[in-house]
C-alpha positions as CSV (number, residue, x, y, z in Angstrom):
1,M,15.9,-23.4,-2.9
2,T,16.6,-19.9,-3.5
3,N,17.0,-17.2,-0.6
4,M,15.4,-14.8,-2.7
5,L,11.9,-13.5,-2.0
6,T,9.4,-13.7,-4.6
7,L,6.7,-10.9,-4.9
8,Y,4.0,-11.2,-7.1
9,G,2.6,-7.5,-7.9
10,A,2.0,-5.1,-10.8
11,P,2.6,-1.3,-11.8
12,G,0.3,0.9,-9.8
13,S,-0.8,-1.9,-7.2
14,G,-0.5,-2.0,-3.3
15,A,2.5,-4.4,-3.9
16,V,4.7,-1.3,-5.0
17,A,4.5,-0.2,-1.2
18,V,6.3,-3.8,-0.7
19,E,8.8,-3.3,-3.5
20,A,9.7,0.2,-1.6
21,A,10.4,-1.5,1.7
22,L,12.3,-4.2,0.1
23,I,14.4,-1.6,-1.6
24,L,14.9,0.4,1.3
25,L,15.8,-2.9,3.4
26,G,18.1,-4.0,0.7
27,L,16.6,-7.3,0.3
28,P,16.8,-9.1,-3.3
29,Y,13.5,-10.3,-4.6
30,R,11.9,-11.9,-7.8
31,L,9.1,-9.9,-9.0
32,I,6.2,-11.8,-10.9
33,E,4.1,-9.3,-12.9
34,G,0.6,-9.3,-13.5
35,A,-2.5,-6.9,-12.5
36,T,-4.7,-9.6,-11.2
37,W,-7.8,-7.1,-11.4
38,V,-7.7,-7.1,-15.3
39,E,-5.9,-10.2,-16.4
40,P,-7.4,-13.4,-15.9
41,E,-3.8,-14.9,-16.7
42,A,-2.2,-13.1,-13.8
43,R,-5.0,-14.3,-11.3
44,E,-3.9,-17.7,-12.5
45,R,-0.4,-17.2,-11.8
46,V,-0.7,-16.3,-8.5
47,A,-3.7,-18.6,-7.7
48,P,-1.2,-21.5,-6.5
49,V,0.1,-19.5,-3.7
50,N,-2.8,-17.3,-3.0
51,A,-6.3,-18.8,-3.7
52,M,-7.9,-15.0,-3.2
53,R,-5.8,-14.4,-6.3
54,Q,-4.8,-10.9,-5.2
55,L,-1.7,-8.7,-4.8
56,P,0.5,-8.5,-3.0
57,T,1.5,-11.7,-2.4
58,L,4.8,-12.5,-0.8
59,V,6.5,-16.0,-0.6
60,F,9.3,-16.3,1.6
61,P,12.6,-18.6,0.6
62,N,11.1,-21.4,2.8
63,G,8.0,-21.7,0.7
64,E,5.5,-19.5,3.4
65,V,3.3,-17.4,1.9
66,M,2.0,-13.9,3.3
67,T,-0.7,-11.9,2.0
68,E,-2.3,-8.4,3.1
69,S,-0.3,-5.4,2.2
70,A,-0.2,-4.2,5.8
71,A,0.7,-7.2,7.5
72,I,3.4,-7.8,4.9
73,L,5.0,-4.4,5.7
74,I,4.6,-4.4,9.4
75,D,6.2,-8.0,9.4
76,L,9.0,-6.9,7.3
77,S,9.9,-4.0,9.2
78,D,9.8,-6.0,12.6
79,R,12.2,-8.4,11.1
80,H,14.6,-5.9,10.5
81,P,14.5,-3.6,13.4
82,G,17.7,-1.8,12.7
83,S,15.7,0.1,9.6
84,R,13.7,1.6,11.8
85,L,11.0,1.6,9.4
86,A,8.6,0.4,12.1
87,P,8.6,1.9,15.7
88,A,9.7,-0.6,18.3
89,V,7.0,-2.2,20.4
90,D,8.0,0.1,23.4
91,D,8.3,3.1,21.3
92,P,5.5,5.7,22.3
93,S,4.5,5.9,18.7
94,R,4.0,2.1,17.9
95,R,0.1,2.4,18.9
96,Q,-0.5,5.0,16.6
97,F,1.5,3.4,13.8
98,L,-0.6,0.2,14.1
99,R,-3.9,2.1,14.3
100,W,-3.0,4.1,11.1
101,M,-1.5,1.0,9.1
102,V,-4.9,-0.9,9.8
103,F,-7.0,2.3,9.1
104,V,-5.5,2.5,5.5
105,S,-6.0,-1.0,4.8
106,S,-9.2,-1.6,6.0
107,A,-10.9,1.9,5.6
108,I,-9.2,3.1,2.2
109,Y,-7.3,0.3,0.5
110,S,-10.2,-2.1,0.8
111,L,-12.6,0.1,-0.7
112,H,-10.9,-0.1,-3.9
113,W,-11.7,-3.8,-4.2
114,I,-15.1,-2.8,-5.1
115,K,-14.5,-0.4,-8.3
116,P,-13.5,-3.2,-10.8
117,D,-16.5,-5.1,-10.5
118,V,-19.5,-3.3,-8.4
119,T,-21.6,-6.5,-8.3
120,R,-19.4,-7.5,-5.6
121,I,-21.4,-5.5,-3.2
122,G,-24.8,-6.2,-4.8
123,A,-25.1,-3.4,-7.2
124,E,-26.3,-3.6,-10.8
125,P,-23.4,-2.9,-13.5
126,A,-25.5,0.2,-14.6
127,Q,-25.0,1.5,-11.0
128,R,-21.0,1.7,-11.5
129,D,-20.5,5.4,-11.9
130,A,-22.6,6.1,-9.0
131,V,-21.2,3.5,-6.8
132,V,-17.6,4.5,-7.7
133,H,-18.4,8.0,-7.0
134,A,-19.5,7.0,-3.4
135,V,-16.4,5.1,-3.0
136,H,-14.4,8.0,-4.1
137,E,-16.1,10.3,-1.7
138,R,-15.6,7.9,1.1
139,I,-12.0,7.4,0.3
140,A,-11.8,11.2,0.6
141,F,-13.4,11.4,3.8
142,C,-11.2,9.1,5.4
143,W,-8.1,10.9,4.2
144,Q,-9.5,13.9,5.7
145,H,-10.0,12.4,8.9
146,M,-6.6,10.7,9.2
147,D,-5.2,14.0,8.4
148,S,-7.0,15.6,11.2
149,Q,-5.8,13.0,13.5
150,L,-1.9,13.5,12.8
151,T,0.9,15.8,13.5
152,P,3.2,15.1,11.2
153,D,7.0,16.0,11.3
154,R,9.2,15.3,8.6
155,Y,7.6,12.1,8.4
156,L,3.9,10.9,9.3
157,L,4.9,9.9,12.7
158,G,7.9,11.9,13.5
159,D,11.4,12.8,12.1
160,T,11.8,8.7,11.0
161,L,10.7,7.3,7.9
162,T,8.4,4.2,8.4
163,V,6.3,1.9,6.0
164,L,3.5,4.0,7.0
165,D,4.9,6.6,4.8
166,L,5.3,4.2,2.0
167,Y,1.6,2.8,2.4
168,V,0.4,6.3,2.4
169,N,2.2,7.4,-0.5
170,V,1.2,4.2,-2.7
171,V,-2.3,4.2,-1.9
172,S,-2.9,8.1,-2.1
173,R,-2.2,7.6,-5.9
174,F,-5.1,5.3,-6.3
175,G,-8.4,6.8,-7.4
176,P,-9.7,9.4,-6.5
177,W,-5.9,10.3,-7.1
178,R,-3.4,12.7,-5.7
179,P,-5.1,16.0,-6.3
180,R,-8.1,14.9,-4.3
181,F,-5.7,13.8,-1.6
182,E,-3.8,17.1,-1.6
183,Q,-6.9,18.8,-1.0
184,E,-8.2,16.7,1.7
185,A,-5.0,15.8,3.8
186,P,-2.8,18.9,3.6
187,K,-0.7,18.1,6.6
188,M,0.0,14.5,4.9
189,T,0.6,15.9,1.4
190,H,3.9,17.8,2.7
191,V,5.4,14.5,4.0
192,M,4.3,12.5,0.7
193,A,6.2,15.3,-1.3
194,R,9.4,14.2,0.6
195,V,8.7,10.6,0.2
196,D,8.0,11.3,-3.7
197,N,11.6,12.7,-3.9
198,D,13.3,10.5,-1.8
199,P,16.3,9.5,-4.2
200,R,16.2,5.8,-3.0
201,L,12.7,5.6,-4.1
202,Q,12.4,7.9,-7.0
203,P,13.2,5.4,-9.9
204,L,10.4,3.1,-8.6
205,W,7.7,5.7,-8.3
206,E,8.9,6.7,-11.7
207,R,8.7,3.0,-13.2
208,R,5.7,1.7,-11.1
209,F,3.3,4.6,-11.8
210,A,4.4,6.1,-15.0
211,E,1.7,8.1,-16.7
Protein backbone atom coordinates (compact mmCIF):
# COMPACT_ATOMS: atom_id res chain seq x y z
CA MET A 1 0.00 0.00 0.00
CA THR A 2 1.36 3.41 -0.98
CA ASN A 3 1.18 6.47 1.25
CA MET A 4 0.41 8.62 -1.76
CA LEU A 5 -3.02 10.01 -2.61
CA THR A 6 -4.46 9.22 -6.03
CA LEU A 7 -6.41 11.93 -7.84
CA TYR A 8 -8.46 11.37 -10.98
CA GLY A 9 -8.42 14.68 -12.83
CA ALA A 10 -8.01 16.50 -16.12
CA PRO A 11 -6.91 19.90 -17.42
CA GLY A 12 -9.65 22.49 -17.14
CA SER A 13 -11.66 20.43 -14.66
CA GLY A 14 -12.78 20.95 -11.09
CA ALA A 15 -10.04 18.57 -10.02
CA VAL A 16 -7.57 21.42 -10.59
CA ALA A 17 -8.83 23.06 -7.39
CA VAL A 18 -7.97 19.87 -5.53
CA GLU A 19 -4.53 19.82 -7.15
CA ALA A 20 -4.01 23.41 -5.98
CA ALA A 21 -4.92 22.46 -2.41
CA LEU A 22 -2.60 19.45 -2.48
CA ILE A 23 0.24 21.65 -3.70
CA LEU A 24 -0.31 24.21 -0.94
CA LEU A 25 -0.50 21.42 1.63
CA GLY A 26 2.65 19.79 0.31
CA LEU A 27 0.92 16.42 -0.09
CA PRO A 28 2.31 14.08 -2.76
CA TYR A 29 -0.25 12.63 -5.14
CA ARG A 30 -0.49 10.46 -8.20
CA LEU A 31 -2.57 11.96 -10.99
CA ILE A 32 -4.63 9.77 -13.30
CA GLU A 33 -5.58 11.90 -16.28
CA GLY A 34 -8.75 11.73 -18.28
CA ALA A 35 -11.49 14.15 -19.32
CA THR A 36 -14.48 12.00 -18.43
CA TRP A 37 -16.96 14.34 -20.13
CA VAL A 38 -15.47 13.63 -23.57
CA GLU A 39 -13.39 10.43 -23.23
CA PRO A 40 -15.24 7.12 -22.75
CA GLU A 41 -11.97 5.44 -21.75
CA ALA A 42 -11.45 8.02 -19.00
CA ARG A 43 -14.91 7.26 -17.64
CA GLU A 44 -14.04 3.58 -17.53
CA ARG A 45 -10.74 4.27 -15.75
CA VAL A 46 -12.48 6.03 -12.88
CA ALA A 47 -15.50 3.68 -12.80
CA PRO A 48 -13.95 1.10 -10.41
CA VAL A 49 -13.63 3.74 -7.69
CA ASN A 50 -16.50 6.09 -8.64
CA ALA A 51 -19.58 4.63 -10.27
CA MET A 52 -20.65 8.16 -11.25
CA ARG A 53 -17.57 8.30 -13.49
CA GLN A 54 -16.91 11.92 -12.61
CA LEU A 55 -14.03 14.16 -11.60
CA PRO A 56 -12.55 14.86 -9.18
CA THR A 57 -12.24 11.53 -7.43
CA LEU A 58 -9.67 11.25 -4.65
CA VAL A 59 -8.45 7.91 -3.30
CA PHE A 60 -6.73 7.88 0.08
CA PRO A 61 -3.83 5.55 0.86
CA ASN A 62 -6.15 3.22 2.80
CA GLY A 63 -8.38 2.87 -0.27
CA GLU A 64 -11.13 5.18 0.97
CA VAL A 65 -12.72 7.14 -1.88
CA MET A 66 -13.95 10.72 -1.71
CA THR A 67 -15.85 12.58 -4.40
CA GLU A 68 -17.50 16.02 -4.72
CA SER A 69 -15.02 18.84 -5.12
CA ALA A 70 -16.29 21.06 -2.31
CA ALA A 71 -16.32 18.16 0.15
CA ILE A 72 -12.78 17.15 -0.81
CA LEU A 73 -11.48 20.69 -0.40
CA ILE A 74 -13.13 21.15 3.00
CA ASP A 75 -11.94 17.76 4.22
CA LEU A 76 -8.32 18.31 3.15
CA SER A 77 -8.29 21.71 4.81
CA ASP A 78 -9.81 20.48 8.05
CA ARG A 79 -7.33 17.61 8.23
CA HIS A 80 -4.49 20.13 8.08
CA PRO A 81 -5.64 23.02 10.29
CA GLY A 82 -2.16 24.52 10.42
CA SER A 83 -2.49 25.38 6.73
CA ARG A 84 -5.34 27.81 7.51
CA LEU A 85 -6.93 26.83 4.18
CA ALA A 86 -10.29 26.73 5.95
CA PRO A 87 -11.54 28.74 8.92
CA ALA A 88 -11.67 26.74 12.15
CA VAL A 89 -15.06 25.65 13.44
CA ASP A 90 -15.04 28.44 16.03
CA ASP A 91 -13.82 31.09 13.59
CA PRO A 92 -16.46 33.80 12.89
CA SER A 93 -16.00 33.31 9.14
CA ARG A 94 -16.66 29.54 9.23
CA ARG A 95 -20.37 29.79 8.47
CA GLN A 96 -19.83 32.02 5.45
CA PHE A 97 -17.03 29.74 4.29
CA LEU A 98 -19.36 26.75 4.32
CA ARG A 99 -22.18 28.78 2.80
CA TRP A 100 -20.15 29.84 -0.22
CA MET A 101 -18.36 26.54 -0.73
CA VAL A 102 -21.74 24.82 -1.01
CA PHE A 103 -23.17 27.66 -3.10
CA VAL A 104 -20.39 27.42 -5.70
CA SER A 105 -20.83 23.66 -5.83
CA SER A 106 -24.62 23.50 -6.00
CA ALA A 107 -25.62 26.74 -7.72
CA ILE A 108 -22.78 27.11 -10.24
CA TYR A 109 -20.54 24.07 -10.70
CA SER A 110 -23.48 21.67 -10.95
CA LEU A 111 -24.90 23.55 -13.95
CA HIS A 112 -21.88 22.64 -16.04
CA TRP A 113 -23.00 19.00 -15.89
CA ILE A 114 -25.85 19.92 -18.26
CA LYS A 115 -23.77 21.35 -21.08
CA PRO A 116 -22.10 18.24 -22.56
CA ASP A 117 -25.49 16.52 -22.95
CA VAL A 118 -28.63 18.64 -22.64
CA THR A 119 -30.79 15.53 -22.87
CA ARG A 120 -29.85 15.00 -19.21
CA ILE A 121 -32.53 17.55 -18.35
CA GLY A 122 -35.01 16.40 -20.98
CA ALA A 123 -34.06 18.91 -23.69
CA GLU A 124 -33.72 17.90 -27.32
CA PRO A 125 -30.22 17.93 -28.88
CA ALA A 126 -31.41 20.64 -31.27
CA GLN A 127 -32.04 22.87 -28.26
CA ARG A 128 -28.45 22.70 -27.05
CA ASP A 129 -27.45 26.26 -27.97
CA ALA A 130 -30.46 27.76 -26.23
CA VAL A 131 -30.00 25.60 -23.14
CA VAL A 132 -26.28 26.39 -22.86
CA HIS A 133 -27.02 30.10 -23.24
CA ALA A 134 -29.59 29.88 -20.44
CA VAL A 135 -27.13 27.98 -18.26
CA HIS A 136 -24.47 30.63 -18.81
CA GLU A 137 -26.90 33.40 -17.93
CA ARG A 138 -27.84 31.62 -14.72
CA ILE A 139 -24.18 31.13 -13.81
CA ALA A 140 -23.50 34.82 -14.44
CA PHE A 141 -26.43 35.74 -12.19
CA CYS A 142 -25.10 33.49 -9.42
CA TRP A 143 -21.64 35.06 -9.59
CA GLN A 144 -23.27 38.49 -9.40
CA HIS A 145 -25.27 37.44 -6.35
CA MET A 146 -22.22 36.03 -4.57
CA ASP A 147 -20.21 39.17 -5.33
CA SER A 148 -22.96 41.36 -3.89
CA GLN A 149 -22.91 39.42 -0.62
CA LEU A 150 -19.15 39.43 -0.02
CA THR A 151 -16.80 42.12 1.22
CA PRO A 152 -13.40 40.71 0.25
CA ASP A 153 -10.10 41.82 1.71
CA ARG A 154 -6.93 40.33 0.25
CA TYR A 155 -8.94 37.14 -0.18
CA LEU A 156 -12.64 36.38 -0.30
CA LEU A 157 -13.06 35.91 3.45
CA GLY A 158 -10.34 38.16 4.79
CA ASP A 159 -6.57 38.35 4.71
CA THR A 160 -5.95 34.57 4.54
CA LEU A 161 -6.18 32.41 1.43
CA THR A 162 -8.66 29.54 1.78
CA VAL A 163 -9.85 26.75 -0.46
CA LEU A 164 -12.85 28.96 -1.27
CA ASP A 165 -10.43 31.20 -3.19
CA LEU A 166 -9.05 28.16 -5.01
CA TYR A 167 -12.53 26.88 -5.80
CA VAL A 168 -13.78 30.17 -7.21
CA ASN A 169 -10.56 30.61 -9.15
CA VAL A 170 -11.05 27.32 -10.95
CA VAL A 171 -14.83 27.40 -11.46
CA SER A 172 -14.72 30.99 -12.73
CA ARG A 173 -12.53 29.76 -15.59
CA PHE A 174 -15.34 27.53 -16.89
CA GLY A 175 -17.89 28.88 -19.36
CA PRO A 176 -19.13 31.60 -19.61
CA TRP A 177 -15.42 32.25 -18.95
CA ARG A 178 -13.43 34.75 -16.95
CA PRO A 179 -14.38 37.91 -18.89
CA ARG A 180 -18.05 37.40 -17.97
CA PHE A 181 -17.08 36.60 -14.38
CA GLU A 182 -15.10 39.83 -14.21
CA GLN A 183 -18.09 41.74 -15.53
CA GLU A 184 -20.49 40.25 -12.99
CA ALA A 185 -18.20 39.95 -9.97
CA PRO A 186 -15.80 42.92 -9.82
CA LYS A 187 -15.03 42.56 -6.11
CA MET A 188 -14.10 38.91 -6.45
CA THR A 189 -12.13 39.64 -9.61
CA HIS A 190 -9.52 41.57 -7.61
CA VAL A 191 -9.02 38.54 -5.38
CA MET A 192 -8.80 36.15 -8.31
CA ALA A 193 -6.01 38.24 -9.82
CA ARG A 194 -4.05 37.73 -6.61
CA VAL A 195 -4.68 33.97 -6.67
CA ASP A 196 -3.79 33.82 -10.38
CA ASN A 197 -0.42 35.38 -9.59
CA ASP A 198 0.41 33.35 -6.48
CA PRO A 199 3.90 32.01 -7.31
CA ARG A 200 3.10 28.69 -5.65
CA LEU A 201 0.20 28.14 -8.04
CA GLN A 202 1.13 29.92 -11.27
CA PRO A 203 2.79 26.82 -12.81
CA LEU A 204 -0.35 24.79 -12.08
CA TRP A 205 -2.68 27.37 -13.64
CA GLU A 206 -0.48 27.63 -16.73
CA ARG A 207 -0.28 23.86 -17.09
CA ARG A 208 -3.89 23.00 -16.40
CA PHE A 209 -5.58 25.94 -18.13
CA ALA A 210 -3.32 26.29 -21.14
CA GLU A 211 -4.91 28.18 -24.03
